[in-house]
C-alpha positions as semicolon CSV with decimal commas, in nm:
position;residue;x (nm);y (nm);z (nm)
1;M;1,404;2,330;4,637
2;K;1,547;2,186;4,319
3;P;1,280;2,005;4,116
4;T;1,325;1,671;3,943
5;S;1,403;1,694;3,575
6;S;1,179;1,519;3,324
7;T;1,247;1,450;2,959
8;H;0,991;1,599;2,730
9;S;1,117;1,574;2,375
10;A;1,097;1,267;2,156
11;S;1,421;1,127;2,026
12;T;1,493;1,221;1,666
13;A;1,825;1,041;1,640
14;K;1,709;0,843;1,336
15;L;1,578;1,146;1,149
16;P;1,780;1,408;0,962
17;P;1,782;1,761;1,109
18;W;1,490;1,981;1,014
19;D;1,580;2,231;0,747
20;E;1,318;2,486;0,650
21;T;1,494;2,533;0,314
22;D;1,462;2,166;0,218
23;A;1,126;2,223;0,051
24;A;1,134;2,600;0,028
25;G;0,989;2,612;-0,320
26;A;0,631;2,720;-0,368
27;P;0,389;2,424;-0,355
28;L;0,265;2,490;-0,707
29;R;0,617;2,504;-0,845
30;R;0,717;2,179;-0,676
31;L;0,397;2,008;-0,791
32;T;0,471;2,124;-1,146
33;M;0,823;1,985;-1,119
34;L;0,691;1,651;-0,989
35;S;0,433;1,636;-1,267
36;V;0,696;1,693;-1,535
37;L;0,918;1,425;-1,382
38;A;0,623;1,187;-1,354
39;G;0,534;1,242;-1,719
40;A;0,888;1,162;-1,833
41;L;0,893;0,863;-1,597
42;G;0,563;0,733;-1,734
43;A;0,688;0,753;-2,092
44;F;1,009;0,576;-1,998
45;V;0,825;0,297;-1,814
46;G;0,599;0,254;-2,118
47;A;0,910;0,197;-2,327
48;V;1,054;-0,041;-2,066
49;A;0,733;-0,245;-2,081
50;Y;0,773;-0,276;-2,457
51;V;1,135;-0,391;-2,422
52;L;1,036;-0,645;-2,157
53;F;0,758;-0,786;-2,375
54;R;1,000;-0,829;-2,661
55;L;1,270;-0,978;-2,437
56;I;1,021;-1,234;-2,303
57;G;0,926;-1,317;-2,661
58;L;1,291;-1,373;-2,752
59;I;1,362;-1,598;-2,454
60;T;1,041;-1,796;-2,512
61;N;1,126;-1,851;-2,876
62;L;1,482;-1,956;-2,791
63;A;1,384;-2,184;-2,503
64;F;1,088;-2,361;-2,661
65;Y;1,139;-2,326;-3,037
66;G;1,512;-2,274;-3,085
67;R;1,462;-1,969;-3,305
68;W;1,576;-1,608;-3,288
69;S;1,258;-1,401;-3,281
70;F;1,121;-1,121;-3,066
71;S;0,759;-1,190;-3,159
72;E;0,512;-1,295;-2,893
73;S;0,510;-1,669;-2,847
74;V;0,333;-1,922;-2,626
75;P;0,516;-2,219;-2,468
76;T;0,402;-2,561;-2,582
77;T;0,509;-2,916;-2,507
78;V;0,398;-3,083;-2,830
79;H;0,741;-3,100;-2,992
80;L;0,959;-3,107;-2,680
81;H;0,788;-3,390;-2,495
82;A;0,937;-3,460;-2,150
83;W;1,232;-3,224;-2,208
84;V;0,998;-2,937;-2,127
85;I;1,036;-3,028;-1,759
86;L;1,396;-2,901;-1,759
87;I;1,333;-2,563;-1,923
88;P;1,169;-2,390;-1,621
89;A;1,436;-2,545;-1,397
90;I;1,710;-2,388;-1,610
91;G;1,533;-2,052;-1,591
92;G;1,504;-2,091;-1,213
93;L;1,875;-2,166;-1,187
94;V;1,961;-1,847;-1,376
95;V;1,738;-1,642;-1,145
96;G;1,889;-1,811;-0,839
97;L;2,234;-1,706;-0,955
98;M;2,114;-1,350;-1,022
99;A;1,966;-1,333;-0,672
100;R;2,281;-1,477;-0,513
101;F;2,532;-1,257;-0,689
102;G;2,308;-0,960;-0,772
103;S;2,029;-0,884;-0,527
104;R;1,784;-1,105;-0,339
105;K;1,528;-0,828;-0,370
106;I;1,447;-0,947;-0,721
107;C;1,272;-1,250;-0,570
108;G;0,894;-1,248;-0,536
109;H;0,620;-1,072;-0,728
110;G;0,763;-0,724;-0,677
111;I;0,472;-0,526;-0,534
112;D;0,555;-0,635;-0,179
113;A;0,908;-0,500;-0,222
114;V;0,767;-0,167;-0,338
115;I;0,535;-0,150;-0,035
116;E;0,826;-0,231;0,197
117;S;1,043;0,043;0,050
118;V;0,764;0,299;0,095
119;L;0,675;0,206;0,452
120;Y;1,012;0,104;0,592
121;N;1,291;0,243;0,373
122;R;1,191;0,603;0,304
123;S;1,089;0,507;-0,053
124;K;1,443;0,410;-0,145
125;I;1,497;0,121;-0,386
126;D;1,843;0,004;-0,491
127;P;1,926;0,116;-0,847
128;E;2,027;-0,234;-0,959
129;I;1,667;-0,352;-0,909
130;A;1,567;-0,144;-1,212
131;V;1,784;-0,374;-1,426
132;L;1,785;-0,706;-1,241
133;K;1,410;-0,732;-1,180
134;P;1,294;-0,710;-1,543
135;A;1,585;-0,925;-1,659
136;S;1,515;-1,199;-1,404
137;S;1,142;-1,193;-1,473
138;A;1,201;-1,215;-1,847
139;V;1,413;-1,527;-1,790
140;V;1,150;-1,687;-1,564
141;I;0,849;-1,609;-1,785
142;G;1,039;-1,683;-2,104
143;T;1,130;-2,029;-1,975
144;G;0,769;-2,109;-1,884
145;G;0,721;-1,940;-1,547
146;P;0,348;-1,902;-1,472
147;F;0,372;-1,529;-1,413
148;G;0,266;-1,201;-1,567
149;V;0,494;-0,914;-1,660
150;E;0,295;-0,656;-1,462
151;G;0,460;-0,721;-1,121
152;P;0,815;-0,685;-1,253
153;I;0,724;-0,375;-1,453
154;I;0,556;-0,225;-1,145
155;Q;0,868;-0,285;-0,937
156;T;1,093;-0,163;-1,219
157;G;0,891;0,157;-1,262
158;G;0,893;0,210;-0,888
159;A;1,269;0,156;-0,876
160;V;1,331;0,409;-1,154
161;G;1,106;0,663;-0,980
162;S;1,286;0,603;-0,652
163;V;1,628;0,645;-0,812
164;I;1,520;0,976;-0,968
165;G;1,400;1,084;-0,625
166;Q;1,736;0,993;-0,474
167;V;1,938;1,173;-0,740
168;L;1,740;1,497;-0,718
169;H;1,691;1,721;-0,414
170;L;1,343;1,605;-0,308
171;T;1,155;1,531;0,010
172;V;1,073;1,173;0,107
173;S;0,706;1,236;0,021
174;E;0,803;1,361;-0,324
175;R;1,026;1,059;-0,376
176;K;0,737;0,836;-0,270
177;T;0,515;1,006;-0,525
178;L;0,764;0,937;-0,805
179;L;0,800;0,577;-0,689
180;A;0,423;0,530;-0,694
181;A;0,398;0,708;-1,030
182;G;0,652;0,469;-1,181
183;A;0,472;0,169;-1,034
184;A;0,132;0,286;-1,159
185;A;0,282;0,353;-1,501
186;G;0,401;-0,007;-1,507
187;L;0,050;-0,146;-1,461
188;A;-0,098;0,100;-1,709
189;A;0,166;0,008;-1,968
190;T;0,085;-0,360;-1,924
191;F;-0,295;-0,370;-1,935
192;S;-0,389;-0,027;-2,080
193;T;-0,591;0,040;-1,765
194;P;-0,469;0,383;-1,647
195;I;-0,755;0,449;-1,403
196;A;-0,712;0,116;-1,225
197;A;-0,335;0,177;-1,220
198;V;-0,383;0,504;-1,035
199;L;-0,612;0,336;-0,784
200;L;-0,368;0,049;-0,738
201;A;-0,100;0,298;-0,641
202;I;-0,336;0,468;-0,396
203;E;-0,468;0,146;-0,238
204;L;-0,147;-0,057;-0,223
205;I;0,149;0,180;-0,235
206;L;0,072;0,534;-0,123
207;F;-0,204;0,462;0,132
208;E;-0,313;0,823;0,088
209;Y;-0,507;1,050;-0,144
210;K;-0,357;1,394;-0,193
211;P;-0,345;1,628;-0,495
212;R;0,035;1,639;-0,472
213;S;0,046;1,266;-0,549
214;F;-0,275;1,216;-0,747
215;I;-0,186;1,463;-1,023
216;P;0,159;1,312;-1,098
217;L;0,006;0,962;-1,085
218;V;-0,250;1,048;-1,350
219;I;0,010;1,214;-1,571
220;A;0,247;0,916;-1,542
221;T;-0,019;0,657;-1,626
222;T;-0,149;0,868;-1,914
223;L;0,196;0,894;-2,072
224;A;0,274;0,527;-2,008
225;T;-0,050;0,418;-2,175
226;S;0,013;0,652;-2,468
227;V;0,361;0,510;-2,525
228;R;0,216;0,158;-2,505
229;F;-0,037;0,249;-2,773
230;M;0,241;0,378;-2,997
231;L;0,467;0,075;-2,952
232;L;0,224;-0,215;-2,905
233;G;-0,097;-0,081;-3,055
234;R;-0,432;-0,006;-2,897
235;A;-0,542;-0,368;-2,870
236;P;-0,595;-0,459;-2,502
237;M;-0,375;-0,717;-2,339
238;V;-0,683;-0,935;-2,289
239;A;-0,930;-0,885;-2,575
240;L;-1,292;-0,951;-2,476
241;D;-1,602;-1,017;-2,680
242;P;-1,923;-0,836;-2,575
243;V;-2,059;-0,991;-2,254
244;A;-2,417;-0,975;-2,130
245;F;-2,429;-0,902;-1,757
246;G;-2,761;-0,970;-1,591
247;F;-2,824;-0,859;-1,237
248;V;-3,171;-0,897;-1,086
249;H;-3,230;-1,257;-1,194
250;E;-2,867;-1,354;-1,121
251;L;-2,839;-1,167;-0,788
252;P;-2,851;-1,473;-0,555
253;W;-2,594;-1,653;-0,766
254;Y;-2,367;-1,350;-0,773
255;L;-2,379;-1,335;-0,393
256;L;-2,277;-1,700;-0,376
257;L;-2,001;-1,638;-0,631
258;G;-1,866;-1,356;-0,415
259;V;-1,852;-1,584;-0,112
260;I;-1,676;-1,858;-0,311
261;A;-1,424;-1,609;-0,456
262;G;-1,350;-1,476;-0,107
263;L;-1,297;-1,826;0,032
264;A;-1,074;-1,909;-0,265
265;A;-0,865;-1,597;-0,199
266;V;-0,821;-1,695;0,165
267;G;-0,726;-2,049;0,064
268;F;-0,474;-1,922;-0,191
269;V;-0,296;-1,692;0,056
270;R;-0,277;-1,966;0,319
271;A;-0,152;-2,214;0,062
272;L;0,118;-1,965;-0,039
273;E;0,225;-1,943;0,324
274;W;0,245;-2,324;0,343
275;S;0,445;-2,335;0,019
276;E;0,698;-2,086;0,153
277;D;0,723;-2,286;0,476
278;A;0,784;-2,604;0,276
279;F;1,076;-2,448;0,090
280;E;1,211;-2,308;0,419
281;L;1,258;-2,671;0,528
282;L;1,533;-2,696;0,265
283;H;1,752;-2,493;0,500
284;K;1,756;-2,794;0,732
285;V;1,911;-3,013;0,465
286;G;2,168;-2,748;0,379
287;L;2,029;-2,648;0,038
288;D;2,114;-2,286;-0,031
289;E;1,836;-2,048;-0,144
290;M;2,019;-2,006;-0,472
291;W;1,894;-2,352;-0,576
292;W;1,533;-2,308;-0,468
293;P;1,406;-2,141;-0,791
294;A;1,559;-2,426;-0,993
295;L;1,387;-2,682;-0,772
296;G;1,058;-2,493;-0,802
297;G;1,113;-2,475;-1,177
298;L;1,149;-2,849;-1,189
299;G;0,811;-2,891;-1,019
300;L;0,666;-2,631;-1,253
301;G;0,803;-2,824;-1,551
302;V;0,620;-3,136;-1,438
303;I;0,294;-2,941;-1,406
304;G;0,352;-2,776;-1,744
305;Y;0,417;-3,112;-1,907
306;L;0,080;-3,234;-1,780
307;V;-0,114;-2,912;-1,849
308;P;0,068;-2,691;-2,105
309;Q;-0,176;-2,401;-2,047
310;T;-0,013;-2,337;-1,709
311;L;0,317;-2,234;-1,869
312;G;0,396;-1,869;-1,937
313;S;0,201;-1,555;-1,855
314;G;-0,108;-1,693;-2,027
315;Y;-0,278;-1,369;-2,134
316;G;-0,420;-1,551;-2,435
317;I;-0,555;-1,830;-2,213
318;I;-0,721;-1,569;-1,991
319;A;-0,890;-1,424;-2,298
320;D;-1,003;-1,771;-2,407
321;I;-1,161;-1,838;-2,065
322;L;-1,330;-1,498;-2,050
323;N;-1,466;-1,539;-2,400
324;G;-1,586;-1,896;-2,342
325;R;-1,360;-2,056;-2,603
326;L;-1,233;-2,344;-2,386
327;A;-1,405;-2,670;-2,306
328;V;-1,518;-2,733;-1,951
329;L;-1,250;-2,998;-1,896
330;A;-0,973;-2,762;-2,009
331;V;-1,098;-2,488;-1,775
332;A;-1,120;-2,737;-1,487
333;L;-0,761;-2,848;-1,544
334;I;-0,646;-2,486;-1,543
335;L;-0,840;-2,424;-1,221
336;V;-0,658;-2,709;-1,049
337;F;-0,308;-2,685;-1,194
338;K;-0,252;-2,312;-1,249
339;P;-0,270;-2,229;-0,874
340;M;-0,039;-2,525;-0,810
341;A;0,209;-2,381;-1,058
342;I;0,191;-2,032;-0,903
343;L;0,230;-2,160;-0,548
344;T;0,524;-2,381;-0,643
345;A;0,703;-2,099;-0,823
346;L;0,633;-1,829;-0,563
347;G;0,727;-2,058;-0,276
348;S;1,065;-2,118;-0,438
349;R;1,140;-1,741;-0,427
350;T;1,163;-1,695;-0,800
351;S;1,074;-1,371;-0,983
352;G;0,745;-1,279;-1,151
353;G;0,410;-1,101;-1,119
354;T;0,097;-1,248;-0,961
355;L;-0,179;-1,053;-1,136
356;A;-0,198;-1,250;-1,460
357;P;-0,183;-1,600;-1,307
358;M;-0,435;-1,509;-1,040
359;F;-0,658;-1,356;-1,305
360;M;-0,644;-1,688;-1,491
361;S;-0,725;-1,884;-1,175
362;G;-1,011;-1,650;-1,081
363;A;-1,153;-1,656;-1,433
364;A;-1,140;-2,036;-1,438
365;L;-1,317;-2,051;-1,101
366;G;-1,594;-1,819;-1,220
367;S;-1,640;-2,011;-1,542
368;I;-1,660;-2,347;-1,363
369;F;-1,907;-2,195;-1,118
370;A;-2,136;-2,094;-1,403
371;F;-2,109;-2,435;-1,568
372;A;-2,185;-2,612;-1,240
373;V;-2,485;-2,394;-1,153
374;N;-2,629;-2,426;-1,502
375;A;-2,593;-2,804;-1,483
376;L;-2,765;-2,824;-1,144
377;V;-3,020;-2,545;-1,201
378;P;-3,076;-2,499;-1,576
379;A;-3,316;-2,214;-1,511
380;A;-3,028;-2,006;-1,372
381;A;-2,884;-1,962;-1,722
382;L;-2,565;-1,796;-1,595
383;S;-2,318;-1,659;-1,846
384;P;-1,980;-1,835;-1,802
385;A;-1,804;-1,531;-1,950
386;A;-1,976;-1,290;-1,711
387;C;-1,905;-1,509;-1,407
388;A;-1,543;-1,550;-1,519
389;I;-1,492;-1,173;-1,536
390;L;-1,663;-1,113;-1,202
391;C;-1,472;-1,387;-1,024
392;M;-1,143;-1,278;-1,177
393;A;-1,180;-0,932;-1,026
394;A;-1,323;-1,060;-0,696
395;F;-1,057;-1,327;-0,644
396;F;-0,762;-1,095;-0,685
397;G;-0,937;-0,796;-0,526
398;A;-0,998;-1,003;-0,211
399;A;-0,652;-1,163;-0,208
400;A;-0,482;-0,823;-0,251
401;R;-0,735;-0,624;-0,044
402;A;-0,770;-0,374;-0,325
403;P;-1,140;-0,407;-0,415
404;F;-1,189;-0,062;-0,566
405;T;-0,889;-0,109;-0,794
406;F;-1,013;-0,434;-0,939
407;I;-1,373;-0,322;-0,975
408;L;-1,245;-0,049;-1,203
409;F;-0,985;-0,278;-1,357
410;A;-1,253;-0,519;-1,477
411;F;-1,471;-0,227;-1,588
412;E;-1,185;-0,085;-1,797
413;M;-1,132;-0,428;-1,951
414;T;-1,498;-0,487;-2,038
415;R;-1,588;-0,121;-2,102
416;S;-1,944;-0,223;-2,022
417;Y;-2,148;-0,014;-1,783
418;N;-2,375;-0,313;-1,729
419;A;-2,085;-0,483;-1,554
420;V;-2,060;-0,219;-1,281
421;L;-2,334;-0,337;-1,043
422;P;-2,241;-0,708;-1,057
423;L;-1,873;-0,620;-1,019
424;M;-1,934;-0,401;-0,717
425;L;-2,145;-0,666;-0,547
426;V;-1,928;-0,972;-0,613
427;V;-1,599;-0,796;-0,538
428;V;-1,709;-0,643;-0,207
429;V;-1,871;-0,967;-0,090
430;A;-1,548;-1,152;-0,164
431;N;-1,350;-0,879;0,010
432;G;-1,574;-0,902;0,317
433;V;-1,520;-1,278;0,339
434;A;-1,143;-1,232;0,308
435;L;-1,137;-0,959;0,572
436;A;-1,321;-1,185;0,814
437;L;-1,097;-1,488;0,761
438;M;-0,758;-1,358;0,651
439;K;-0,516;-1,141;0,846
440;H;-0,268;-1,065;0,567
441;S;-0,313;-1,015;0,194
442;V;-0,109;-1,173;-0,084
443;M;0,069;-0,838;-0,119
444;T;0,169;-0,807;0,246
445;L;0,221;-1,171;0,349
446;S;0,596;-1,164;0,287
447;L;0,627;-0,843;0,490
448;A;0,427;-0,990;0,778
449;R;0,659;-1,293;0,780
450;K;0,949;-1,051;0,826
451;G;0,774;-0,888;1,122
452;L;0,681;-0,575;0,924
453;P;0,312;-0,493;0,981
454;V;0,115;-0,323;0,704
455;N;-0,221;-0,163;0,773
456;Q;-0,411;-0,143;0,445
457;E;-0,687;0,069;0,596
458;Y;-0,644;0,443;0,590
459;E;-0,861;0,736;0,690
460;A;-0,854;1,112;0,721
461;D;-0,608;1,232;0,984
462;A;-0,794;1,304;1,308
463;F;-0,541;1,579;1,386
464;K;-0,648;1,764;1,072
465;Q;-1,018;1,747;1,157
466;I;-1,022;1,854;1,523
467;S;-0,949;2,208;1,637
468;V;-0,710;2,303;1,912
469;G;-0,993;2,470;2,102
470;L;-1,176;2,140;2,130
471;V;-0,894;1,958;2,311
472;M;-0,688;2,231;2,486
473;D;-0,676;2,271;2,864
474;E;-0,864;2,592;2,939
475;E;-0,784;2,577;3,310
476;A;-0,405;2,550;3,284
477;L;-0,231;2,755;3,551
478;S;-0,031;3,058;3,437
479;I;0,258;3,200;3,638
480;P;0,350;3,568;3,685
481;A;0,672;3,633;3,493
482;S;0,833;3,798;3,797
483;T;0,806;3,484;4,012
484;L;1,140;3,358;4,141
485;V;1,272;3,020;4,032
486;A;1,305;2,915;4,399
487;D;0,945;3,009;4,478
488;L;0,796;2,820;4,183
489;S;1,013;2,515;4,257
490;E;0,895;2,518;4,617
491;R;0,532;2,529;4,510
492;I;0,587;2,235;4,274
493;A;0,761;2,036;4,547
494;N;0,472;2,101;4,785
495;G;0,230;1,955;4,531
496;E;0,028;2,270;4,478
497;P;-0,289;2,189;4,277
498;G;-0,256;2,290;3,913
499;L;0,122;2,275;3,904
500;L;0,143;1,898;3,866
501;R;-0,081;1,870;3,560
502;H;0,174;1,991;3,307
503;P;0,554;1,996;3,272
504;A;0,552;2,360;3,154
505;F;0,381;2,682;3,258
506;P;0,282;2,988;3,054
507;L;0,426;3,313;3,191
508;V;0,214;3,631;3,199
509;D;0,278;3,995;3,287
510;D;0,077;4,213;3,520
511;D;-0,195;4,255;3,254
512;H;-0,219;3,875;3,217
513;K;-0,061;3,891;2,872
514;L;0,158;3,603;2,757
515;V;0,529;3,685;2,765
516;G;0,696;3,344;2,784
517;I;0,692;2,982;2,898
518;V;0,904;2,789;3,146
519;T;0,949;2,413;3,179
520;R;1,062;2,206;3,475
521;A;1,380;2,132;3,283
522;D;1,437;2,510;3,259
523;L;1,409;2,534;3,638
524;V;1,671;2,260;3,678
525;K;1,910;2,449;3,449
526;A;1,845;2,773;3,637
527;F;1,941;2,605;3,967
528;D;2,260;2,476;3,802
529;K;2,354;2,835;3,718
530;D;2,227;2,992;4,041
531;P;2,175;2,746;4,328
532;S;1,992;3,018;4,526
533;G;1,713;3,026;4,268
534;Q;1,680;3,404;4,286
535;S;1,648;3,458;3,912
536;S;1,302;3,510;3,760
537;V;1,118;3,232;3,582
538;L;1,104;3,455;3,273
539;D;1,485;3,465;3,264
540;A;1,495;3,089;3,313
541;G;1,233;3,016;3,047
542;T;1,168;3,112;2,686
543;R;1,047;3,456;2,585
544;D;0,795;3,500;2,303
545;P;0,730;3,129;2,263
546;E;0,561;2,949;1,976
547;V;0,183;2,958;2,023
548;A;-0,127;2,784;1,897
549;F;-0,471;2,927;1,816
550;P;-0,800;2,770;1,925
551;D;-0,950;2,777;1,573
552;E;-0,665;2,597;1,394
553;P;-0,644;2,219;1,342
554;V;-0,442;2,024;1,595
555;D;-0,226;1,911;1,302
556;E;-0,090;2,261;1,241
557;A;-0,005;2,312;1,605
558;L;0,154;1,967;1,625
559;N;0,372;2,044;1,323
560;R;0,506;2,355;1,497
561;M;0,577;2,152;1,810
562;L;0,774;1,899;1,606
563;K;0,966;2,163;1,410
564;R;1,069;2,349;1,726
565;G;1,130;2,037;1,934
566;C;0,888;2,140;2,209
567;G;0,621;1,935;2,378
568;R;0,361;2,204;2,447
569;L;0,226;2,535;2,320
570;P;0,038;2,816;2,493
571;V;-0,294;2,881;2,318
572;V;-0,376;3,246;2,252
573;S;-0,665;3,438;2,101
574;R;-0,654;3,497;1,727
575;D;-0,773;3,855;1,783
576;D;-0,517;3,924;2,055
577;P;-0,208;3,700;2,013
578;R;-0,092;3,780;2,369
579;R;-0,417;3,691;2,548
580;L;-0,376;3,344;2,695
581;V;-0,682;3,121;2,653
582;G;-0,545;2,769;2,705
583;Y;-0,262;2,518;2,698
584;L;-0,190;2,248;2,441
585;G;0,026;1,963;2,567
586;R;0,082;1,603;2,473
587;T;-0,225;1,488;2,662
588;A;-0,442;1,734;2,469
589;V;-0,293;1,612;2,141
590;L;-0,373;1,253;2,234
591;N;-0,727;1,364;2,319
592;A;-0,771;1,447;1,951
593;R;-0,705;1,083;1,873
594;L;-0,938;0,985;2,158
595;H;-1,219;1,173;1,987
596;R;-1,171;0,950;1,679
597;L;-1,164;0,633;1,893
598;H;-1,494;0,738;2,052
599;E;-1,645;0,784;1,706
600;D;-1,530;0,436;1,604
601;H;-1,607;0,234;1,916
602;V;-1,859;0,406;2,144
603;V;-2,216;0,299;2,063
604;E;-2,460;0,584;2,113
605;R;-2,816;0,536;2,226
606;G;-3,046;0,555;1,925
607;W;-3,392;0,698;1,883
608;L;-3,556;0,356;1,897
609;A;-3,416;0,291;2,244
610;R;-3,538;0,632;2,359
611;L;-3,887;0,561;2,228
612;R;-3,895;0,228;2,407
613;S;-3,786;0,383;2,734
614;S;-4,047;0,657;2,702
615;D;-4,317;0,393;2,647
616;T;-4,215;0,200;2,956
617;P;-4,453;0,282;3,245
618;H;-4,287;0,423;3,552
619;G;-4,380;0,278;3,888
């Protein structure tokens, strides 16, 4: 009887054919090559950061002072009066034109675009982004946009790394490593925080920790920071005075600060979503997206006219807040109007980074918190500078869901070991609040709105930690190799126990040694060639098939299945590669994942429950 055919191989139509020579080089040699490329990339991104800083200085000086100078400058409204309202609108118009006739991918803060390219575009970024993104961001920030340069530099570095990976003969994973190395180099070149930059790449871009990516990341950030030191000096972007961090006495207040920072992060992300929805309504009145950044710039100009400190990247303002140099009223105004400026600009789809403005908002929130507590409870004696630093890290760490990165970021900025315990506590409390109340982070919100899910949690691969022997079917039925195709088909049709469990059957000789494997699809093909079914199942099947070993990780066996395009492997003894000991099919592979689900969700009975049951008298 002719059996029914069943498909057993996953479609690979969207993937290129497997070529064993694609990454034939020795792992050490390829890692060395990646490290050299990452080092050159890091140095280049460090130089790009310098050029971008100077370009922003030039545009700021031209827009607000009418002078030709590349020196760092801060926007002000003292001499321009109400005309300042138009300057951000002009900058927004230029960016709208660049997005319309260049690439719309320059819009936004940049990190979300990098994440999208890694997860959904095989780490490919269009080459023009490497030019258009820094140029558009320089125009926005130079004309008063409330952004930092770090987001654009991160996206620019990632774009350059991606382009190198597309030009050279590399795997997708190697291209992703170069992309992440360029992005991390961008953050390191901005803030001189190479350790936090590496962690940012791991937490927000790579979603993995492997030596093949970690080593190039470190090299890239080291070179980028070194070039920054040579071109811009060793002074940090945000210079801090020594800060005294208490802990035991301030512990209750730090816990409250963490909760407030987490709630603020949730509120900011939801407000950003509302702002984007508000600008989407402009579609209904027929206003093209090209004009949105100009409209947002007009709103930003009004805010900047009222509160000049909201204009520009504001690294100096951040330093003033962290060092306690601003009056309470000035900090309160920044706390109210800086988020309004960010939300207005981001909602309008303009170009710029979110780290610096959110740092300013978080620092202002922490400072106001300390002032308020000290006014209500003088005995608390909280340090406004300490609370500002803690809240700055907690606010952005919770909004971005990158707590480890911003714990270390703040530590690298303060270089004070006394800050570690308060930072860890406040940041993780804020992150816990955000996790409980917020589905998407500020980095993934735009992707979620496109229907592109991003899981920012990652763990060790269950397939790498569970052995084949733990999940294989030890009772799988083997078939004598001399069996006729017609006889085996008849047994399957009659529903013989053991033959319905799997779509393939190991074939053994008279000594019960493995000689091949036959699938139901093979039986169908055999009947097509010989309708009588008088050929042997060994002739119909595959001789000397790929095998798995009980002591190897499921991951290794699964890789062989994928390479060979097969859905199952006979499992043989390591000591005797022809002695059949089991069968590894798709169900067994899924059982490896089931083991991890049990670990995560099945509550085991603890000792305390056992003690209670033993103390209960039996009737």
